[in-house]
N, C-alpha and C positions, 0 to 999 in steps of 0.2 A: 643357604636356604632362606635366611631372613630377607635377602635382597630380592629373591624370586617372589616372596610373599608381598613385599612392598611394591614391586613392579606390577604384579597382578592387581593389587588394590588400586594403584594409580590409574591403570587402564580401565578398570571397572568404574571408577569415579568419573573419569573422562567421558566414557560412553554414557553414563547416567546423566551427566550435565548436557551432553550433546543431543540426546535422543529426542525425537519428535513424538507426537501422539501417533499411535499405530492403528487405531481402531476405525478411522474414517477414510481409509484409502479408496474404498469403492465409491463414496460420495465425491471424492476429489476427481475421479476419472471423468466425470461429466464435463470438467473444465479443461481437460487435456486438448491441446491444439487450439485453444481459444486465443484469438488475436484481440488484445485490449488496446483501444486507442488511448494513448497517454493524455490525460486531461481532456478527453474528447478528441474528435477529429478536427483539430483546429488549424487555422492558417492565418497568421497575422496579416499577411499581404492581401488576403481576400476579406479582411474585416471580420474574421471569425476568431475571437480570443479563446485562449485555453480556459477550461472549466466554465464555459458559458453554455447557455441553452442552445445557441446556434451550433456549437461544437458537438453537443450531445445529439442534436437532431441529425447532424451530418454523419455521426457514427451509426446511429440507428438506420439511416437510409442505406448505408453500405453493409449492414449486418455485422458490424464490429461490436465487440464488448466495449464497455466504458470503464476506464480507470479514472477515479476522481479523488479529491482530497477534502476532508472535513475539518473545520474548526468549530468551536463552541462560542457563540456570541455572548456578549455581556448579559443579555436577557435570556440565555439558556436555549437558544435555537441553533440549529446546525447550518452553517454557511459553507458553501462549496468554494474553496479557495486554497491555493497551495502555499504561498510564501509566508514567512514569519511576519512581514509587514506589508502594507498596501502600496509601498512606494513604487515598485516596478510596474505593477499593473494599473494602479489608480492615481499615482502621483502624490500620495500623502503618507506620512510616517507612522500612522496608527497601526495597531495590530487588530485583527478581527476580534480578539478577546476583549479589547478595550471599548468596542462599539456595540450598540444595540442593532438588532436587525433592521429597524427603521432607519438608523443612521447609515447603515451599509447599503440600503436600497438606493441611496443617492450617489453611490460611488460607481462610476462607469469604468469599463475595462478597456484599456488601450485606446482611449479617445473614440470609442464606438458608442452605440446606443445600448450595448449589452451591459447589464448590471450583475452584481454578485448573486448567484441563485441561492435560494434556500433549498435545503436537501429535500424537503417534502414536495416541493414543486418539481424537482428532478425525478423523484419516484413516480409522481403522477404522469409525467411525460413518458418515462420509459415503460412503465406498466408490464415489466417482465419480458419485453420483446427481445432484449439482449442481456447478457450477463453483466453484472456490476462487480468491479474490484474497488473496494472502498478503503482508502487510507485514512487512518485517524491521526490527526496532528494533536499531540499532547505535550504542550510546552512546560507544564508545571506538574506538581504532584497530584493535582486534582484529576480524578477519573470520572467526573460527571458526564463527560462526553460519551463514555461507554454506556452509561445508563440511558441517555437520550437516543443513541443509535439503536440500542436494543429495543426501546419502546417503539420506535418507528418501524424497525424491520420485522417486528412481530406481526404487523398488519400488512406486510408487503408480500405479494405473490409473484415470485420470480427468482431466478438463480443469482446468488451473490457470494462474494468472499470478503472477509475483513482482513486488513493487514496494518501493521504499524512498526515503526522503529522502536517504539516504547514497549519493552517487554512487559511492564506492569499492566499496560492496557490489555495485552493478550492474556495475562494472568487473570484479570478481572473477568474476561469472557470464559476462561477455563473454570472459574468458580461459579459464575452466575448464568452462563448460557452454553452449556457443554455441547449442545447440538449444532451451534454455529461453527462454520469452518473458518479458521484463523491462520494467518501467515506472519512469519517473522521477516520484516524488511531488514536488509543489511547491505553494506558496501565497505570500502576501505575507510572506515570512519575515523581512524586515528591519523589520517593524512592531513586533516585540517584542524585548526584550533577553534573550538566552539565552547559554549558555556558548560556543556556536559563534562564530567570528569573523564580523564584519559582511561581510567580503569573500566568504567561503564562502557565506553566506546570500544575498548579492547574486547570485552566480554561479548558484546553484540556483534562486532566485526567477525569474530571467530565462532559465533553462535553457541557460546558456552553458557549463556543464560537461558537456553531452551528448557532447562528443567523447571523454570518458573512458569513459562507460558505453554509449554508442550505444543508447538505449532503443528498444524496439519500440512503446511507447505512452507517453503523458503522462497523469498523474493529478493534476488540479488542483482546488483549492478553488473551487467555483462562485461564491461570494460575492466572490472576488478577481479574477474575470474581468469584462471582457475584458483581455487582455494581448497586446501586439503579437506577441511571440515565439510565443505559443500559436497565434495566428491564422496566422502564417507556417507553423508546423509543420503545422497542420491543412489549410490551403488551398494551400500551395505544395508541401510535402513529402508531403501526404496521410497524416499520422501520426494514428492513432486517439487520441482523447482521452476519458478517463474523468473524470467530475466528482463531487465530494463536498462536503459531505454534504447530501443533499436531504431536508429535513425538513418541507416544506409542499407542498400541491398545486401552487402556483405554481412553486416550485423544481423539482419533479418534471417539470412541463410544459416548462420551459425546458431542463432537462437532456435530456429525450427529443427535443426539437425540434432542438437545436443540437449535441449531442455524441453519441458512439458508445456509451458505457458509463455506467450510472448506479449510484451508490453511495448508498443511501437509508436513512433511518429514518422509518417511517410512524407518526409520533407522533399523527397525526390519524385513524388507522384503528383501529377497534375490533378487539380480539382475539376 
């Protein structure tokens, strides 16, 4: 009898840790079937860098949603940029967090005339015409980026979702902005050695930290699926699942067939 009680307790604890927020499913339905252009509709060969104003204009022109990434600059502004350092895109080893917005304005992307956009300029460009999927990059324990995102999005008129690998960022929105839709990003995080602890990566990989952030949706790398916990969230809890990054016709087909939201790069499509 004692083993039965222990087994039931473990199962209940597991489901408690895994469970999403259940109250915003109707709001999430508006995003079902949305195709988000990953870092904008970019094409290096055509001089359209990722996370650039040109890439966002191209996405808007085609009616695609825009997935983008945010870092907080040294002077507290939101810069649209993906990588931990500027090396790949701008040829310098600094991080966004180490530079001011003025210093970043002189950094050109992939030897083009495009520079790192400020988030407020992207919001002015988009003006609610297409949905936004906003990833927060939170490299330290500071959650100041969440405060600045909330400040700017309170004045924005248009559909958007917020997502992050950092569960504490989601928890911040859970505590301070319960009306905003938030998603837990994840993938096979334990496969690579990074600065984060293995235990934290394990918890996020298997979505066992959901009790902290109670996400409205899961955003998972398609190549790392299937994962049992994602299956449980989708089919038992009926949690919306976004998949990334779909770069081939086959991946796009699977993403549309099996999941709710698609984040893609159409590298096989002519501009």
